[in-house]
Backbone as CSV, one residue per row, in Angstrom:
resi,resn,N_x,N_y,N_z,CA_x,CA_y,CA_z,C_x,C_y,C_z
1,MET,1.220,-39.745,44.887,1.961,-39.425,43.688,1.195,-38.414,42.843
2,SER,-0.080,-38.674,42.578,-0.856,-37.757,41.756,-1.092,-36.436,42.486
3,LEU,-1.189,-36.474,43.814,-1.358,-35.234,44.585,-0.099,-34.378,44.484
4,ALA,1.059,-34.999,44.578,2.319,-34.255,44.458,2.463,-33.670,43.054
5,LEU,2.085,-34.434,42.021,2.136,-33.947,40.646,1.182,-32.773,40.448
6,LEU,0.003,-32.838,41.032,-0.974,-31.767,40.936,-0.472,-30.506,41.626
7,ILE,0.102,-30.660,42.818,0.634,-29.496,43.557,1.818,-28.902,42.802
8,GLY,2.669,-29.728,42.220,3.812,-29.236,41.440,3.363,-28.459,40.213
9,CYS,2.404,-28.989,39.488,1.885,-28.302,38.299,1.221,-26.984,38.677
10,LEU,0.488,-26.963,39.766,-0.161,-25.749,40.238,0.870,-24.695,40.621
11,THR,1.943,-25.101,41.277,3.002,-24.173,41.681,3.705,-23.584,40.457
12,VAL,4.023,-24.437,39.499,4.665,-23.962,38.271,3.732,-23.009,37.525
13,GLY,2.449,-23.315,37.465,1.483,-22.447,36.797,1.386,-21.085,37.458
14,ILE,1.386,-21.057,38.787,1.311,-19.783,39.511,2.578,-18.964,39.281
15,LEU,3.733,-19.607,39.291,4.987,-18.899,39.054,5.031,-18.314,37.639
16,LEU,4.605,-19.084,36.657,4.572,-18.580,35.282,3.591,-17.418,35.134
17,ALA,2.442,-17.523,35.765,1.435,-16.456,35.674,1.948,-15.165,36.304
18,THR,2.660,-15.267,37.416,3.185,-14.049,38.046,4.303,-13.430,37.217
19,GLN,5.114,-14.235,36.548,6.172,-13.699,35.702,5.604,-13.030,34.451
20,ILE,4.591,-13.626,33.884,4.003,-13.081,32.661,3.223,-11.810,32.948
21,SER,2.547,-11.750,34.080,1.682,-10.611,34.369,2.356,-9.530,35.203
22,ARG,3.662,-9.525,35.234,4.355,-8.480,35.994,4.186,-7.138,35.288
23,PRO,4.319,-6.046,36.005,4.141,-4.720,35.407,5.209,-4.446,34.334
24,ALA,4.802,-3.706,33.334,5.730,-3.367,32.256,6.713,-2.307,32.728
25,THR,7.930,-2.440,32.297,8.962,-1.447,32.614,9.156,-0.553,31.394
26,ASP,9.914,0.506,31.567,10.173,1.408,30.447,10.907,0.695,29.314
27,SER,11.856,-0.144,29.663,12.604,-0.844,28.610,11.713,-1.846,27.868
28,SER,10.809,-2.515,28.590,9.921,-3.454,27.905,8.919,-2.711,27.020
29,ARG,8.487,-1.537,27.451,7.588,-0.729,26.610,8.306,-0.245,25.353
30,GLN,9.557,0.184,25.509,10.328,0.643,24.350,10.584,-0.502,23.370
31,ARG,10.894,-1.685,23.909,11.100,-2.850,23.056,9.833,-3.181,22.278
32,SER,8.718,-3.157,22.987,7.441,-3.469,22.341,7.093,-2.423,21.280
33,ALA,7.322,-1.150,21.579,7.019,-0.080,20.619,7.922,-0.171,19.396
34,SER,9.206,-0.464,19.596,10.103,-0.560,18.443,9.780,-1.794,17.612
35,ARG,9.378,-2.881,18.271,8.984,-4.093,17.547,7.746,-3.815,16.694
36,ARG,6.776,-3.108,17.275,5.558,-2.784,16.529,5.867,-1.835,15.366
37,ALA,6.748,-0.852,15.593,7.101,0.089,14.524,7.783,-0.641,13.369
38,LYS,8.646,-1.601,13.663,9.297,-2.383,12.607,8.272,-3.231,11.856
39,PHE,7.326,-3.810,12.594,6.296,-4.626,11.955,5.454,-3.774,11.008
40,VAL,5.041,-2.596,11.472,4.198,-1.729,10.649,4.984,-1.203,9.451
41,ALA,6.282,-0.972,9.624,7.088,-0.497,8.496,7.175,-1.558,7.403
42,THR,7.192,-2.828,7.782,7.259,-3.883,6.779,5.877,-4.340,6.312
43,HIS,4.846,-4.119,7.118,3.471,-4.505,6.765,2.540,-3.312,6.997
44,PRO,2.621,-2.268,6.168,1.842,-1.056,6.435,0.335,-1.229,6.347
45,THR,-0.142,-2.296,5.736,-1.591,-2.482,5.660,-2.165,-2.893,7.005
46,HIS,-1.324,-3.265,7.958,-1.780,-3.652,9.289,-1.733,-2.491,10.280
47,VAL,-1.551,-1.283,9.794,-1.456,-0.119,10.669,-2.811,0.161,11.320
48,ASN,-2.787,0.658,12.550,-4.022,1.043,13.233,-3.852,2.447,13.811
49,SER,-4.878,2.942,14.472,-4.841,4.312,14.991,-3.755,4.507,16.036
50,ALA,-3.509,3.495,16.859,-2.446,3.603,17.865,-1.082,3.738,17.197
51,ASP,-0.888,3.072,16.075,0.368,3.208,15.339,0.518,4.617,14.771
52,ILE,-0.590,5.196,14.325,-0.551,6.563,13.802,-0.212,7.536,14.920
53,VAL,-0.800,7.349,16.109,-0.480,8.213,17.253,1.003,8.104,17.584
54,ALA,1.534,6.886,17.586,2.957,6.687,17.886,3.833,7.326,16.812
55,ALA,3.456,7.187,15.549,4.243,7.778,14.463,4.209,9.305,14.531
56,LEU,3.048,9.865,14.848,2.959,11.315,15.006,3.816,11.781,16.183
57,GLY,3.830,11.006,17.268,4.673,11.333,18.413,6.151,11.309,18.053
58,ARG,6.559,10.338,17.238,7.960,10.286,16.794,8.315,11.469,15.921
59,GLU,7.326,12.040,15.240,7.557,13.214,14.391,7.517,14.521,15.188
60,GLY,7.243,14.448,16.471,7.259,15.646,17.305,5.905,16.256,17.613
61,VAL,4.836,15.571,17.254,3.487,16.067,17.542,3.146,15.696,18.982
62,PRO,2.627,16.648,19.785,2.218,16.313,21.156,1.142,15.221,21.163
63,VAL,1.115,14.439,22.229,0.212,13.285,22.312,-1.250,13.720,22.209
64,GLN,-1.622,14.822,22.855,-3.012,15.282,22.790,-3.401,15.635,21.353
65,GLN,-2.504,16.303,20.634,-2.795,16.663,19.247,-2.846,15.420,18.363
66,ALA,-1.970,14.453,18.620,-1.961,13.214,17.830,-3.266,12.456,18.031
67,ARG,-3.734,12.393,19.264,-5.025,11.732,19.514,-6.170,12.498,18.874
68,PHE,-6.099,13.834,18.925,-7.120,14.655,18.283,-7.177,14.350,16.783
69,ILE,-6.016,14.233,16.147,-5.953,13.976,14.708,-6.558,12.611,14.381
70,THR,-6.194,11.589,15.147,-6.709,10.245,14.841,-8.200,10.140,15.144
71,GLU,-8.678,10.797,16.208,-10.112,10.773,16.502,-10.896,11.505,15.421
72,ARG,-10.362,12.620,14.976,-11.018,13.398,13.924,-11.061,12.589,12.619
73,ALA,-9.971,11.892,12.325,-9.933,11.063,11.118,-10.935,9.919,11.216
74,ASP,-11.060,9.334,12.392,-12.033,8.257,12.579,-13.454,8.763,12.384
75,GLU,-13.757,9.967,12.873,-15.083,10.555,12.681,-15.378,10.791,11.210
76,GLN,-14.352,11.144,10.432,-14.536,11.449,9.013,-14.442,10.216,8.131
77,GLY,-14.097,9.077,8.708,-13.999,7.848,7.927,-12.679,7.678,7.199
78,ILE,-11.651,8.390,7.636,-10.330,8.264,7.021,-9.647,7.046,7.616
79,LYS,-9.212,6.152,6.765,-8.596,4.894,7.193,-7.166,5.126,7.679
80,PRO,-6.713,4.331,8.651,-5.338,4.481,9.145,-4.281,4.273,8.061
81,PHE,-4.534,3.388,7.102,-3.551,3.172,6.044,-3.365,4.426,5.200
82,THR,-4.448,5.158,4.937,-4.355,6.410,4.192,-3.552,7.436,4.981
83,MET,-3.797,7.496,6.298,-3.011,8.413,7.126,-1.538,8.018,7.125
84,TRP,-1.263,6.710,7.131,0.117,6.234,7.087,0.803,6.675,5.781
85,LEU,0.077,6.569,4.673,0.634,7.010,3.395,0.928,8.508,3.408
86,TRP,0.023,9.295,4.005,0.255,10.740,4.116,1.470,11.022,4.976
87,LEU,1.619,10.301,6.070,2.789,10.494,6.919,4.072,10.197,6.155
88,GLU,4.074,9.122,5.409,5.271,8.729,4.673,5.587,9.706,3.544
89,GLN,4.565,10.221,2.875,4.804,11.052,1.707,4.926,12.534,2.047
90,PHE,4.116,13.027,2.982,4.071,14.467,3.206,4.469,14.917,4.613
91,GLY,4.440,14.054,5.602,4.851,14.431,6.946,3.699,14.630,7.914
92,ALA,4.049,14.743,9.187,3.063,14.812,10.257,2.299,16.134,10.261
93,GLU,2.996,17.231,10.007,2.326,18.530,10.051,1.239,18.616,8.992
94,VAL,1.542,18.171,7.783,0.577,18.235,6.685,-0.593,17.301,6.962
95,LEU,-0.308,16.114,7.501,-1.392,15.191,7.847,-2.331,15.830,8.868
96,GLY,-1.777,16.427,9.907,-2.613,17.067,10.921,-3.474,18.170,10.347
97,ILE,-2.900,18.952,9.453,-3.652,20.070,8.869,-4.796,19.567,7.996
98,VAL,-4.525,18.596,7.123,-5.576,18.158,6.202,-6.683,17.399,6.918
99,VAL,-6.344,16.659,7.968,-7.390,15.937,8.711,-8.232,16.915,9.513
100,ALA,-7.587,17.862,10.188,-8.334,18.827,10.999,-9.122,19.807,10.139
101,ALA,-8.717,19.983,8.885,-9.433,20.894,7.986,-10.595,20.201,7.282
102,ASP,-10.915,18.970,7.662,-12.074,18.232,7.160,-11.974,17.829,5.694
103,LEU,-10.785,17.514,5.196,-10.695,16.927,3.872,-11.225,15.500,3.951
104,THR,-11.897,15.058,2.924,-12.489,13.720,2.931,-11.442,12.662,2.586
105,HIS,-11.815,11.423,2.841,-10.933,10.306,2.533,-10.625,10.263,1.040
106,GLU,-11.623,10.507,0.208,-11.432,10.495,-1.232,-10.493,11.605,-1.676
107,GLN,-10.611,12.785,-1.077,-9.714,13.886,-1.420,-8.274,13.555,-1.033
108,LEU,-8.091,12.931,0.120,-6.743,12.544,0.535,-6.151,11.530,-0.436
109,LEU,-6.943,10.544,-0.843,-6.458,9.544,-1.790,-6.125,10.170,-3.140
110,THR,-6.926,11.128,-3.578,-6.665,11.812,-4.842,-5.339,12.560,-4.788
111,HIS,-5.086,13.261,-3.680,-3.823,13.996,-3.541,-2.636,13.043,-3.471
112,ILE,-2.809,11.904,-2.809,-1.720,10.930,-2.751,-1.412,10.392,-4.139
113,SER,-2.461,10.041,-4.886,-2.238,9.468,-6.214,-1.646,10.474,-7.186
114,ASN,-1.986,11.754,-7.035,-1.438,12.782,-7.912,-0.106,13.310,-7.416
115,GLY,0.233,13.044,-6.150,1.464,13.561,-5.580,1.402,15.048,-5.295
116,THR,0.210,15.565,-5.055,0.026,16.998,-4.813,-0.349,17.245,-3.363
117,VAL,-0.157,18.480,-2.934,-0.546,18.921,-1.599,-1.531,20.067,-1.776
118,PRO,-2.650,20.047,-1.049,-3.581,21.168,-1.173,-2.969,22.445,-0.598
119,ASP,-3.645,23.558,-0.763,-3.175,24.848,-0.263,-3.148,24.818,1.258
120,LEU,-1.958,24.698,1.822,-1.831,24.536,3.270,-2.151,25.805,4.043
121,GLU,-1.851,26.956,3.475,-2.133,28.202,4.182,-3.639,28.384,4.380
122,GLU,-4.409,28.030,3.382,-5.857,28.118,3.494,-6.383,27.079,4.488
123,LEU,-5.842,25.849,4.398,-6.316,24.777,5.269,-5.922,24.987,6.726
124,LYS,-4.843,25.733,6.974,-4.439,26.021,8.351,-5.517,26.814,9.084
125,LEU,-6.189,27.701,8.359,-7.273,28.476,8.980,-8.405,27.558,9.432
126,PHE,-8.797,26.630,8.560,-9.863,25.694,8.912,-9.421,24.749,10.025
127,ALA,-8.170,24.292,9.973,-7.662,23.363,10.981,-7.603,24.023,12.352
128,SER,-7.151,25.265,12.404,-7.095,25.947,13.703,-8.498,26.260,14.214
129,ALA,-9.443,26.544,13.310,-10.825,26.779,13.733,-11.455,25.500,14.274
130,ASN,-11.004,24.338,13.795,-11.543,23.061,14.259,-10.827,22.511,15.484
131,GLY,-9.788,23.193,15.964,-9.159,22.786,17.211,-7.724,22.316,17.128
132,LEU,-7.102,22.336,15.959,-5.707,21.920,15.840,-4.807,23.095,16.167
133,ASP,-3.796,22.854,16.965,-2.850,23.891,17.348,-1.735,23.932,16.309
134,VAL,-1.791,24.903,15.390,-0.801,24.999,14.323,0.198,26.112,14.561
135,ALA,0.043,26.894,15.616,0.885,28.070,15.821,2.284,27.732,16.317
136,ASP,2.432,26.721,17.181,3.731,26.498,17.820,4.620,25.497,17.101
137,ARG,4.236,25.033,15.939,5.066,24.060,15.225,5.949,24.755,14.211
138,PRO,7.177,24.298,14.058,8.043,24.888,13.035,7.571,24.489,11.642
139,GLN,7.833,25.370,10.687,7.435,25.087,9.318,8.353,24.012,8.752
140,SER,7.786,23.104,8.012,8.579,22.078,7.353,8.164,21.995,5.899
141,ASP,9.003,21.373,5.106,8.737,21.214,3.684,7.641,20.169,3.501
142,PRO,6.550,20.498,2.791,5.473,19.522,2.644,5.868,18.311,1.808
143,LYS,6.848,18.428,0.935,7.314,17.298,0.145,8.481,16.665,0.881
144,ARG,8.361,15.415,1.229,9.424,14.735,1.962,10.328,13.994,1.005
145,SER,11.483,13.612,1.528,12.433,12.866,0.708,12.178,11.366,0.776
146,ALA,11.126,10.958,1.471,10.800,9.534,1.575,10.398,9.010,0.206
147,PRO,10.540,7.719,0.003,10.147,7.172,-1.296,8.675,7.423,-1.572
148,SER,8.393,7.752,-2.795,7.031,8.099,-3.170,6.185,6.845,-3.345
149,VAL,4.913,6.988,-3.014,3.971,5.896,-3.215,3.165,6.120,-4.488
150,LYS,3.588,7.107,-5.268,2.870,7.447,-6.478,3.141,6.406,-7.559
151,ALA,2.099,6.000,-8.243,2.231,5.018,-9.312,2.849,5.665,-10.539
152,LYS,3.504,4.860,-11.341,4.097,5.369,-12.577,2.997,5.698,-13.573
153,LYS,3.233,6.761,-14.347,2.259,7.173,-15.360,2.293,6.212,-16.531
154,ARG,1.131,5.856,-17.004,1.004,5.033,-18.201,0.928,5.937,-19.414
155,PRO,1.372,5.446,-20.564,1.205,6.265,-21.770,-0.282,6.349,-22.114
156,PRO,-0.682,7.420,-22.765,-2.113,7.560,-23.086,-2.558,6.470,-24.058
157,MET,-3.786,6.056,-23.880,-4.366,5.021,-24.739,-4.857,5.665,-26.024
158,PRO,-4.754,4.945,-27.155,-5.302,5.500,-28.392,-6.827,5.501,-28.331
159,PRO,-7.460,6.367,-29.087,-8.929,6.421,-29.043,-9.555,5.150,-29.608
160,ILE,-10.636,4.735,-29.010,-11.398,3.581,-29.467,-12.783,4.094,-29.839
161,TYR,-13.161,3.907,-31.111,-14.412,4.464,-31.589,-15.547,3.450,-31.611
162,GLU,-15.227,2.192,-31.736,-16.257,1.163,-31.745,-15.626,-0.139,-31.281
163,PRO,-16.439,-1.124,-30.933,-15.866,-2.386,-30.472,-14.967,-3.018,-31.526
164,GLY,-13.818,-3.469,-31.119,-12.890,-4.141,-32.011,-12.020,-3.217,-32.826
165,SER,-12.029,-1.910,-32.550,-11.247,-0.981,-33.358,-9.980,-0.501,-32.649
166,TYR,-9.515,-1.184,-31.648,-8.301,-0.779,-30.932,-7.092,-1.033,-31.815
167,THR,-6.346,-0.011,-32.150,-5.219,-0.128,-33.077,-4.038,-0.859,-32.458
168,GLY,-3.967,-0.919,-31.164,-2.861,-1.597,-30.503,-2.859,-3.087,-30.778
169,LEU,-4.033,-3.669,-31.029,-4.096,-5.097,-31.322,-3.448,-5.412,-32.661
170,GLU,-3.653,-4.548,-33.654,-3.048,-4.759,-34.958,-1.536,-4.660,-34.869
171,LEU,-1.037,-3.686,-34.110,0.406,-3.519,-33.957,1.016,-4.708,-33.240
172,ALA,0.329,-5.225,-32.240,0.839,-6.376,-31.512,0.857,-7.613,-32.397
173,ALA,-0.151,-7.778,-33.263,-0.187,-8.924,-34.168,0.946,-8.829,-35.183
174,ARG,1.224,-7.638,-35.700,2.334,-7.459,-36.628,3.670,-7.733,-35.947
175,ALA,3.816,-7.310,-34.718,5.072,-7.517,-33.985,5.321,-8.993,-33.738
176,ARG,4.251,-9.756,-33.527,4.422,-11.196,-33.316,4.824,-11.897,-34.611
177,ARG,4.291,-11.440,-35.743,4.586,-12.084,-37.021,5.947,-11.672,-37.565
178,ARG,6.406,-10.512,-37.294,7.604,-9.964,-37.901,8.868,-10.785,-37.612
179,PRO,9.149,-11.243,-36.376,10.394,-11.996,-36.173,10.462,-13.265,-37.000
180,ASP,9.339,-13.953,-37.204,9.348,-15.172,-38.014,9.703,-14.855,-39.462
181,VAL,9.134,-13.761,-39.990,9.391,-13.378,-41.365,10.852,-12.983,-41.524
182,GLU,11.392,-12.224,-40.602,12.789,-11.795,-40.681,13.728,-12.990,-40.572
183,ARG,13.397,-13.963,-39.780,14.252,-15.133,-39.612,14.323,-15.911,-40.914
184,LEU,13.190,-16.071,-41.599,13.192,-16.784,-42.868,13.943,-15.995,-43.933
185,ASP,13.777,-14.671,-43.955,14.449,-13.846,-44.949,15.946,-13.783,-44.694
186,ASP,16.387,-13.817,-43.447,17.793,-13.704,-43.120,18.581,-14.948,-43.487
187,SER,17.940,-16.131,-43.481,18.691,-17.357,-43.763,19.130,-17.393,-45.211
188,GLY,18.291,-16.988,-46.136,18.663,-16.843,-47.520,18.699,-18.129,-48.317
189,GLN,18.736,-19.273,-47.701,18.797,-20.512,-48.463,18.149,-21.645,-47.718
190,GLY,17.785,-22.623,-48.416,17.187,-23.790,-47.812,15.698,-23.680,-47.688
191,ASP,15.106,-24.797,-47.369,13.661,-24.871,-47.205,13.322,-24.631,-45.744
192,VAL,12.092,-24.264,-45.456,11.646,-24.028,-44.089,11.722,-25.317,-43.300
193,ALA,11.404,-26.442,-43.926,11.417,-27.727,-43.241,12.825,-28.262,-43.054
194,ALA,13.796,-27.751,-43.759,15.148,-28.286,-43.674,15.708,-27.908,-42.410
């Protein structure tokens, strides 16, 4: 009995292992790639270099150039999430140019936060000198219609000259007191305790 159970379990295990380890087909690869793209679109902080290569490929960048861009970014310390933000805000061509032109991670973050694009014509010279093929790509608009990742501007803060001199605190204290005073004045009659 136990021998038959052991042989049965072994047979089922071998059958499952062969089904799981079968070669991937084109449809299974496409399913896996689309599943990963949906995951990264909803959780962009989990993006990795392979996702950037795939996203660049979807934008029309040749695979060799996409790998060149991600390897160059890795050498410069540019994080995949920053590259993802550049792809979403400015497009694949601009990302390739700025990475190949040796812009630093901090410079990329500054441009993202300001919503600006550096001088692309100047950077194309540096990018092509560093090995990026910029000649055969069609020109595209550096500003995309994708939703911006730029933060909303805050109003300027009033000057603070010494500790405890922030004028906003006085205004906030007056605003808190004012509704109580207006409520008592509006009633016109009766005692506060009534």
